[in-house]
TORTI-524025 format. One record per residue (C-alpha): residue number from 1; residue in one letter; chain; y, x, z. Coordinates in steps of 0.5 Angstrom, whole numbers. Layout:
(NUM; 'A'; 'A'; (Y; X; Z)),
...
***
This chain:
(1; 'M'; 'A'; (-194; 121; -269)),
(2; 'F'; 'A'; (-188; 119; -264)),
(3; 'R'; 'A'; (-186; 124; -259)),
(4; 'H'; 'A'; (-183; 121; -253)),
(5; 'T'; 'A'; (-176; 124; -251)),
(6; 'P'; 'A'; (-174; 124; -244)),
(7; 'R'; 'A'; (-167; 120; -243)),
(8; 'P'; 'A'; (-161; 124; -240)),
(9; 'N'; 'A'; (-162; 124; -232)),
(10; 'R'; 'A'; (-156; 120; -231)),
(11; 'P'; 'A'; (-155; 115; -226)),
(12; 'N'; 'A'; (-156; 108; -228)),
(13; 'P'; 'A'; (-152; 102; -226)),
(14; 'Q'; 'A'; (-158; 98; -225)),
(15; 'V'; 'A'; (-161; 103; -220)),
(16; 'Q'; 'A'; (-157; 101; -214)),
(17; 'D'; 'A'; (-159; 94; -215)),
(18; 'L'; 'A'; (-166; 95; -215)),
(19; 'L'; 'A'; (-166; 100; -209)),
(20; 'T'; 'A'; (-163; 95; -205)),
(21; 'L'; 'A'; (-168; 90; -205)),
(22; 'G'; 'A'; (-171; 91; -199)),
(23; 'S'; 'A'; (-170; 84; -196)),
(24; 'D'; 'A'; (-173; 81; -202)),
(25; 'L'; 'A'; (-179; 84; -203)),
(26; 'P'; 'A'; (-185; 86; -199)),
(27; 'G'; 'A'; (-185; 92; -195)),
(28; 'R'; 'A'; (-189; 97; -199)),
(29; 'V'; 'A'; (-185; 95; -205)),
(30; 'A'; 'A'; (-179; 96; -202)),
(31; 'Q'; 'A'; (-181; 103; -199)),
(32; 'R'; 'A'; (-184; 105; -206)),
(33; 'L'; 'A'; (-177; 104; -209)),
(34; 'Q'; 'A'; (-173; 107; -204)),
(35; 'T'; 'A'; (-177; 114; -204)),
(36; 'R'; 'A'; (-177; 114; -212)),
(37; 'S'; 'A'; (-170; 113; -212)),
(38; 'H'; 'A'; (-168; 120; -215)),
(39; 'S'; 'A'; (-174; 120; -220)),
(40; 'V'; 'A'; (-175; 113; -222)),
(41; 'L'; 'A'; (-171; 108; -226)),
(42; 'Q'; 'A'; (-167; 114; -230)),
(43; 'A'; 'A'; (-163; 112; -236)),
(44; 'A'; 'A'; (-157; 113; -240)),
(45; 'T'; 'A'; (-151; 110; -238)),
(46; 'L'; 'A'; (-149; 104; -242)),
(47; 'N'; 'A'; (-144; 106; -248)),
(48; 'E'; 'A'; (-144; 100; -252)),
(49; 'V'; 'A'; (-140; 100; -259)),
(50; 'L'; 'A'; (-137; 93; -258)),
(51; 'S'; 'A'; (-137; 88; -264)),
(52; 'P'; 'A'; (-131; 84; -265)),
(53; 'F'; 'A'; (-135; 78; -266)),
(54; 'T'; 'A'; (-139; 79; -259)),
(55; 'P'; 'A'; (-136; 79; -252)),
(56; 'R'; 'A'; (-138; 85; -247)),
(57; 'S'; 'A'; (-142; 81; -242)),
(58; 'R'; 'A'; (-148; 80; -248)),
(59; 'G'; 'A'; (-150; 87; -247)),
(60; 'R'; 'A'; (-155; 86; -241)),
(61; 'S'; 'A'; (-158; 80; -244)),
(62; 'F'; 'A'; (-165; 80; -247)),
(63; 'S'; 'A'; (-167; 73; -247)),
(64; 'A'; 'A'; (-161; 70; -251)),
(65; 'Q'; 'A'; (-163; 68; -258)),
(66; 'D'; 'A'; (-157; 71; -262)),
(67; 'P'; 'A'; (-160; 76; -267)),
(68; 'L'; 'A'; (-154; 78; -270)),
(69; 'G'; 'A'; (-150; 78; -264)),
(70; 'V'; 'A'; (-144; 74; -266)),
(71; 'V'; 'A'; (-140; 68; -264)),
(72; 'P'; 'A'; (-139; 63; -269)),
(73; 'Q'; 'A'; (-133; 63; -273)),
(74; 'P'; 'A'; (-128; 58; -274)),
(75; 'A'; 'A'; (-130; 52; -278)),
(76; 'L'; 'A'; (-129; 52; -285)),
(77; 'T'; 'A'; (-125; 47; -289)),
(78; 'V'; 'A'; (-129; 44; -295)),
(79; 'A'; 'A'; (-129; 37; -298)),
(80; 'D'; 'A'; (-137; 36; -297)),
(81; 'P'; 'A'; (-140; 42; -292)),
(82; 'V'; 'A'; (-147; 38; -292)),
(83; 'H'; 'A'; (-148; 38; -299)),
(84; 'L'; 'A'; (-145; 45; -300)),
(85; 'L'; 'A'; (-150; 47; -294)),
(86; 'N'; 'A'; (-156; 44; -298)),
(87; 'T'; 'A'; (-154; 48; -304)),
(88; 'R'; 'A'; (-153; 55; -301)),
(89; 'L'; 'A'; (-160; 54; -297)),
(90; 'A'; 'A'; (-164; 52; -303)),
(91; 'R'; 'A'; (-161; 58; -306)),
(92; 'L'; 'A'; (-162; 63; -300)),
(93; 'L'; 'A'; (-170; 60; -300)),
(94; 'Q'; 'A'; (-170; 60; -308)),
(95; 'L'; 'A'; (-173; 53; -308)),
(96; 'P'; 'A'; (-170; 47; -312)),
(97; 'I'; 'A'; (-169; 43; -306)),
(98; 'A'; 'A'; (-166; 44; -299)),
(99; 'V'; 'A'; (-164; 38; -294)),
(100; 'T'; 'A'; (-161; 39; -287)),
(101; 'F'; 'A'; (-163; 35; -281)),
(102; 'T'; 'A'; (-160; 34; -274)),
(103; 'S'; 'A'; (-166; 38; -271)),
(104; 'H'; 'A'; (-172; 42; -272)),
(105; 'E'; 'A'; (-176; 37; -269)),
(106; 'Q'; 'A'; (-173; 32; -274)),
(107; 'A'; 'A'; (-174; 37; -280)),
(108; 'M'; 'A'; (-181; 38; -278)),
(109; 'R'; 'A'; (-183; 31; -278)),
(110; 'A'; 'A'; (-180; 29; -284)),
(111; 'A'; 'A'; (-183; 35; -288)),
(112; 'L'; 'A'; (-190; 33; -286)),
(113; 'G'; 'A'; (-189; 26; -287)),
(114; 'T'; 'A'; (-187; 27; -294)),
(115; 'V'; 'A'; (-193; 32; -296)),
(116; 'L'; 'A'; (-198; 29; -292)),
(117; 'Q'; 'A'; (-203; 23; -293)),
(118; 'P'; 'A'; (-208; 20; -288)),
(119; 'G'; 'A'; (-215; 24; -289)),
(120; 'D'; 'A'; (-211; 31; -291)),
(121; 'A'; 'A'; (-214; 37; -288)),
(122; 'V'; 'A'; (-209; 41; -284)),
(123; 'I'; 'A'; (-210; 49; -282)),
(124; 'L'; 'A'; (-205; 50; -277)),
(125; 'D'; 'A'; (-204; 57; -274)),
(126; 'A'; 'A'; (-205; 58; -267)),
(127; 'A'; 'A'; (-198; 60; -266)),
(128; 'I'; 'A'; (-194; 54; -269)),
(129; 'D'; 'A'; (-190; 49; -265)),
(130; 'S'; 'A'; (-195; 44; -261)),
(131; 'A'; 'A'; (-191; 39; -264)),
(132; 'M'; 'A'; (-194; 40; -271)),
(133; 'F'; 'A'; (-201; 38; -268)),
(134; 'E'; 'A'; (-198; 32; -265)),
(135; 'T'; 'A'; (-195; 30; -272)),
(136; 'V'; 'A'; (-201; 32; -276)),
(137; 'W'; 'A'; (-205; 27; -271)),
(138; 'A'; 'A'; (-200; 22; -272)),
(139; 'L'; 'A'; (-200; 22; -279)),
(140; 'Q'; 'A'; (-208; 21; -279)),
(141; 'A'; 'A'; (-209; 28; -282)),
(142; 'R'; 'A'; (-214; 32; -279)),
(143; 'P'; 'A'; (-212; 39; -276)),
(144; 'L'; 'A'; (-216; 45; -275)),
(145; 'R'; 'A'; (-213; 51; -271)),
(146; 'C'; 'A'; (-213; 58; -274)),
(147; 'P'; 'A'; (-212; 64; -270)),
(148; 'A'; 'A'; (-205; 67; -270)),
(149; 'A'; 'A'; (-203; 71; -276)),
(150; 'S'; 'A'; (-210; 71; -279)),
(151; 'L'; 'A'; (-211; 71; -286)),
(152; 'A'; 'A'; (-219; 72; -286)),
(153; 'G'; 'A'; (-219; 66; -281)),
(154; 'V'; 'A'; (-215; 62; -286)),
(155; 'E'; 'A'; (-220; 64; -292)),
(156; 'R'; 'A'; (-226; 62; -288)),
(157; 'R'; 'A'; (-223; 55; -286)),
(158; 'L'; 'A'; (-221; 54; -294)),
(159; 'R'; 'A'; (-228; 56; -296)),
(160; 'R'; 'A'; (-231; 52; -291)),
(161; 'L'; 'A'; (-227; 46; -293)),
(162; 'C'; 'A'; (-228; 47; -300)),
(163; 'S'; 'A'; (-235; 47; -300)),
(164; 'A'; 'A'; (-236; 41; -296)),
(165; 'P'; 'A'; (-237; 34; -300)),
(166; 'G'; 'A'; (-231; 29; -299)),
(167; 'T'; 'A'; (-226; 34; -297)),
(168; 'G'; 'A'; (-219; 31; -299)),
(169; 'R'; 'A'; (-212; 35; -300)),
(170; 'I'; 'A'; (-212; 42; -296)),
(171; 'W'; 'A'; (-205; 44; -293)),
(172; 'V'; 'A'; (-204; 51; -289)),
(173; 'V'; 'A'; (-198; 51; -284)),
(174; 'V'; 'A'; (-196; 58; -281)),
(175; 'P'; 'A'; (-190; 61; -278)),
(176; 'A'; 'A'; (-187; 67; -281)),
(177; 'I'; 'A'; (-186; 70; -274)),
(178; 'S'; 'A'; (-190; 68; -268)),
(179; 'P'; 'A'; (-185; 67; -263)),
(180; 'F'; 'A'; (-189; 69; -257)),
(181; 'A'; 'A'; (-193; 75; -260)),
(182; 'S'; 'A'; (-188; 77; -266)),
(183; 'A'; 'A'; (-194; 77; -271)),
(184; 'M'; 'A'; (-192; 77; -278)),
(185; 'A'; 'A'; (-196; 72; -283)),
(186; 'E'; 'A'; (-198; 75; -289)),
(187; 'V'; 'A'; (-194; 70; -293)),
(188; 'A'; 'A'; (-195; 73; -300)),
(189; 'D'; 'A'; (-203; 73; -299)),
(190; 'L'; 'A'; (-203; 66; -296)),
(191; 'A'; 'A'; (-199; 64; -302)),
(192; 'D'; 'A'; (-205; 67; -307)),
(193; 'L'; 'A'; (-210; 64; -303)),
(194; 'C'; 'A'; (-208; 57; -302)),
(195; 'H'; 'A'; (-207; 58; -310)),
(196; 'A'; 'A'; (-214; 60; -311)),
(197; 'F'; 'A'; (-217; 54; -307)),
(198; 'G'; 'A'; (-212; 49; -309)),
(199; 'A'; 'A'; (-208; 48; -302)),
(200; 'G'; 'A'; (-201; 47; -300)),
(201; 'L'; 'A'; (-197; 52; -296)),
(202; 'I'; 'A'; (-192; 50; -291)),
(203; 'V'; 'A'; (-188; 56; -287)),
(204; 'D'; 'A'; (-184; 56; -281)),
(205; 'V'; 'A'; (-178; 61; -282)),
(206; 'T'; 'A'; (-174; 59; -275)),
(207; 'Q'; 'A'; (-175; 66; -272)),
(208; 'D'; 'A'; (-173; 70; -278)),
(209; 'L'; 'A'; (-169; 67; -283)),
(210; 'G'; 'A'; (-162; 70; -283)),
(211; 'S'; 'A'; (-164; 76; -279)),
(212; 'I'; 'A'; (-169; 80; -283)),
(213; 'G'; 'A'; (-169; 82; -290)),
(214; 'Q'; 'A'; (-164; 86; -294)),
(215; 'F'; 'A'; (-160; 79; -296)),
(216; 'G'; 'A'; (-163; 75; -290)),
(217; 'G'; 'A'; (-169; 72; -293)),
(218; 'G'; 'A'; (-173; 73; -288)),
(219; 'V'; 'A'; (-181; 75; -288)),
(220; 'M'; 'A'; (-181; 72; -295)),
(221; 'E'; 'A'; (-176; 76; -298)),
(222; 'V'; 'A'; (-179; 83; -295)),
(223; 'Q'; 'A'; (-186; 81; -298)),
(224; 'G'; 'A'; (-183; 79; -304)),
(225; 'C'; 'A'; (-185; 71; -304)),
(226; 'L'; 'A'; (-179; 67; -304)),
(227; 'G'; 'A'; (-180; 61; -307)),
(228; 'R'; 'A'; (-188; 61; -307)),
(229; 'A'; 'A'; (-189; 56; -301)),
(230; 'D'; 'A'; (-189; 49; -302)),
(231; 'V'; 'A'; (-185; 47; -296)),
(232; 'V'; 'A'; (-180; 52; -292)),
(233; 'L'; 'A'; (-177; 49; -286)),
(234; 'G'; 'A'; (-174; 52; -280)),
(235; 'S'; 'A'; (-168; 51; -274)),
(236; 'F'; 'A'; (-161; 53; -275)),
(237; 'A'; 'A'; (-161; 54; -267)),
(238; 'R'; 'A'; (-163; 62; -267)),
(239; 'T'; 'A'; (-159; 65; -272)),
(240; 'F'; 'A'; (-154; 60; -275)),
(241; 'C'; 'A'; (-151; 59; -268)),
(242; 'A'; 'A'; (-151; 51; -269)),
(243; 'P'; 'A'; (-156; 45; -268)),
(244; 'G'; 'A'; (-160; 43; -273)),
(245; 'G'; 'A'; (-166; 44; -278)),
(246; 'F'; 'A'; (-168; 44; -285)),
(247; 'V'; 'A'; (-173; 43; -290)),
(248; 'G'; 'A'; (-174; 46; -297)),
(249; 'L'; 'A'; (-179; 44; -302)),
(250; 'R'; 'A'; (-182; 47; -308)),
(251; 'N'; 'A'; (-183; 40; -312)),
(252; 'P'; 'A'; (-176; 37; -313)),
(253; 'D'; 'A'; (-180; 30; -314)),
(254; 'L'; 'A'; (-181; 29; -307)),
(255; 'A'; 'A'; (-173; 30; -306)),
(256; 'H'; 'A'; (-172; 23; -305)),
(257; 'Q'; 'A'; (-178; 21; -300)),
(258; 'L'; 'A'; (-175; 27; -296)),
(259; 'R'; 'A'; (-168; 24; -296)),
(260; 'R'; 'A'; (-171; 17; -294)),
(261; 'A'; 'A'; (-174; 21; -288)),
(262; 'Q'; 'A'; (-167; 23; -286)),
(263; 'N'; 'A'; (-164; 19; -280)),
(264; 'R'; 'A'; (-157; 21; -281)),
(265; 'P'; 'A'; (-154; 27; -284)),
(266; 'I'; 'A'; (-152; 34; -280)),
(267; 'A'; 'A'; (-145; 33; -277)),
(268; 'A'; 'A'; (-140; 36; -281)),
(269; 'S'; 'A'; (-137; 41; -276)),
(270; 'H'; 'A'; (-144; 44; -275)),
(271; 'A'; 'A'; (-145; 44; -282)),
(272; 'A'; 'A'; (-138; 48; -283)),
(273; 'T'; 'A'; (-141; 53; -277)),
(274; 'I'; 'A'; (-147; 54; -281)),
(275; 'L'; 'A'; (-144; 56; -287)),
(276; 'A'; 'A'; (-139; 61; -284)),
(277; 'M'; 'A'; (-145; 64; -281)),
(278; 'L'; 'A'; (-148; 64; -288)),
(279; 'D'; 'A'; (-142; 68; -290)),
(280; 'L'; 'A'; (-144; 73; -285)),
(281; 'V'; 'A'; (-151; 73; -287)),
(282; 'E'; 'A'; (-150; 74; -294)),
(283; 'S'; 'A'; (-144; 79; -293)),
(284; 'A'; 'A'; (-144; 87; -292)),
(285; 'E'; 'A'; (-143; 86; -285)),
(286; 'G'; 'A'; (-149; 82; -284)),
(287; 'Q'; 'A'; (-153; 87; -288)),
(288; 'R'; 'A'; (-151; 92; -283)),
(289; 'R'; 'A'; (-152; 88; -277)),
(290; 'R'; 'A'; (-160; 87; -279)),
(291; 'R'; 'A'; (-161; 94; -280)),
(292; 'R'; 'A'; (-158; 96; -273)),
(293; 'L'; 'A'; (-162; 90; -271)),
(294; 'H'; 'A'; (-169; 93; -274)),
(295; 'A'; 'A'; (-167; 100; -271)),
(296; 'V'; 'A'; (-166; 97; -264)),
(297; 'S'; 'A'; (-173; 94; -265)),
(298; 'L'; 'A'; (-176; 100; -267)),
(299; 'R'; 'A'; (-173; 104; -261)),
(300; 'L'; 'A'; (-175; 99; -256)),
(301; 'R'; 'A'; (-182; 99; -258)),
(302; 'N'; 'A'; (-183; 106; -259)),
(303; 'H'; 'A'; (-180; 108; -252)),
(304; 'L'; 'A'; (-185; 103; -249)),
(305; 'L'; 'A'; (-191; 105; -253)),
(306; 'A'; 'A'; (-190; 112; -251)),
(307; 'D'; 'A'; (-189; 110; -244)),
(308; 'G'; 'A'; (-196; 106; -244)),
(309; 'V'; 'A'; (-193; 99; -244)),
(310; 'P'; 'A'; (-197; 94; -248)),
(311; 'V'; 'A'; (-193; 91; -253)),
(312; 'L'; 'A'; (-195; 86; -258)),
(313; 'G'; 'A'; (-194; 84; -265)),
(314; 'Q'; 'A'; (-190; 88; -271)),
(315; 'A'; 'A'; (-182; 90; -271)),
(316; 'S'; 'A'; (-178; 84; -271)),
(317; 'P'; 'A'; (-172; 81; -267)),
(318; 'I'; 'A'; (-177; 79; -261)),
(319; 'V'; 'A'; (-181; 84; -257)),
(320; 'P'; 'A'; (-187; 81; -253)),
(321; 'V'; 'A'; (-189; 86; -247)),
(322; 'R'; 'A'; (-195; 84; -244)),
(323; 'L'; 'A'; (-196; 83; -237)),
(324; 'S'; 'A'; (-201; 83; -231)),
(325; 'P'; 'A'; (-202; 76; -229)),
(326; 'Q'; 'A'; (-202; 78; -222)),
(327; 'A'; 'A'; (-196; 82; -223)),
(328; 'A'; 'A'; (-192; 78; -228)),
(329; 'H'; 'A'; (-188; 74; -223)),
(330; 'A'; 'A'; (-186; 80; -218)),
(331; 'C'; 'A'; (-184; 84; -225)),
(332; 'T'; 'A'; (-180; 78; -227)),
(333; 'A'; 'A'; (-176; 78; -220)),
(334; 'L'; 'A'; (-175; 85; -220)),
(335; 'M'; 'A'; (-172; 85; -227)),
(336; 'H'; 'A'; (-167; 79; -225)),
(337; 'S'; 'A'; (-165; 83; -219)),
(338; 'A'; 'A'; (-163; 88; -223)),
(339; 'G'; 'A'; (-159; 84; -227)),
(340; 'I'; 'A'; (-163; 84; -233)),
(341; 'G'; 'A'; (-164; 77; -237)),
(342; 'V'; 'A'; (-172; 76; -239)),
(343; 'S'; 'A'; (-176; 70; -241)),
(344; 'L'; 'A'; (-183; 70; -238)),
(345; 'V'; 'A'; (-188; 66; -242)),
(346; 'K'; 'A'; (-194; 64; -239)),
(347; 'R'; 'A'; (-199; 58; -240)),
(348; 'P'; 'A'; (-199; 53; -243)),
(349; 'A'; 'A'; (-195; 57; -249)),
(350; 'V'; 'A'; (-200; 63; -248)),
(351; 'A'; 'A'; (-206; 64; -245)),
(352; 'S'; 'A'; (-207; 64; -238)),
(353; 'H'; 'A'; (-209; 72; -238)),
(354; 'A'; 'A'; (-204; 74; -242)),
(355; 'P'; 'A'; (-197; 73; -239)),
(356; 'R'; 'A'; (-191; 76; -243)),
(357; 'W'; 'A'; (-184; 78; -243)),
(358; 'C'; 'A'; (-181; 76; -250)),
(359; 'L'; 'A'; (-175; 80; -250)),
(360; 'H'; 'A'; (-170; 78; -255)),
(361; 'L'; 'A'; (-166; 83; -259)),
(362; 'S'; 'A'; (-159; 83; -262)),
(363; 'A'; 'A'; (-155; 87; -267)),
(364; 'D'; 'A'; (-150; 89; -261)),
(365; 'H'; 'A'; (-155; 92; -256)),
(366; 'S'; 'A'; (-153; 99; -257)),
(367; 'P'; 'A'; (-158; 105; -256)),
(368; 'A'; 'A'; (-156; 106; -249)),
(369; 'D'; 'A'; (-158; 99; -247)),
(370; 'I'; 'A'; (-165; 100; -251)),
(371; 'D'; 'A'; (-166; 106; -247)),
(372; 'S'; 'A'; (-164; 103; -240)),
(373; 'L'; 'A'; (-168; 97; -241)),
(374; 'A'; 'A'; (-174; 101; -243)),
(375; 'D'; 'A'; (-174; 106; -237)),
(376; 'L'; 'A'; (-173; 100; -233)),
(377; 'I'; 'A'; (-179; 96; -236)),
(378; 'R'; 'A'; (-183; 102; -235)),
(379; 'D'; 'A'; (-182; 103; -228)),
(380; 'V'; 'A'; (-182; 96; -226)),
(381; 'I'; 'A'; (-189; 95; -229)),
(382; 'R'; 'A'; (-191; 102; -225)),
(383; 'S'; 'A'; (-189; 100; -219)),
(384; 'Q'; 'A'; (-193; 93; -219)),
(385; 'S'; 'A'; (-199; 97; -222)),
(386; 'R'; 'A'; (-199; 102; -216)),
(387; 'R'; 'A'; (-199; 96; -210)),
***
């Protein structure tokens, strides 16, 4: 069992910021923070091991989506960067075809427009992008909502649909990692399930491709099921530091139809930046950064759980911290006043009774950053729960 080890009793640069909030907070909160100034909000001093790729100012941001913690490298000089990017993406995804698009939304609409037909039943994970639901409706298919990351929920719906007369083709759409709960889909088991029921599987790998797995293949690499989904789609913005989206297909016969849905190709400059990031992802440095990212994620989750802070999901670059609906805004204001960037997620993205912070970690966050953040979160949440 994990045992919480108290962090060193040394002054934290964030403490003085919090202790001078008297003019911004209700009197009781300000008084409580001041009287606890020497026993609360203790953390290790920031002692980052800086990367040559990242400026120091990123150390205290937990809202920026840059899991590998790098600034894009200078653009590569290649004759046809878009074609090369498509080829390398297909190799990374272990699929015969990959096509890039100017945005994630365009990639998503092109992928669904290529494989869906009117009357198809589409089982959509509740954590999937809401634009997926709209696109399924627009294509005259039938969307069915399923609990997030629930293999049993998908199986129940597949059995019900297969037993109903007149059911056409069935598709299952899931995110590899849900962006607001860090719940990982059991993609390997879903692939087996879909094969057994004759359904197609569509996986969104926006949150994990490039930032998880020994070679950057994401959750599907970890679970040993690369190449088993019928459609894989995602965005470059999170890990690859450039706008754009992509779609990979297991059926090469659909490649022509998918390319027809491409309004215009991704810009060559963006493709060159993504290629440079792919070089990093596939390098020894990329492996080192992913190991460090996983380590800081486990460290933060362990500290928070040991302090009784509710943390959702599984270890990933995203650490969701659930908050009380009554205290969510006050806690967020305290964090911002302490100079810590956090993102408050609330309705309609999540249920109204379950607001949360989605902390986005980077490989350049040091252990001292994580310890400092964990102590600050603990004390901010406790200060509000005792009101």
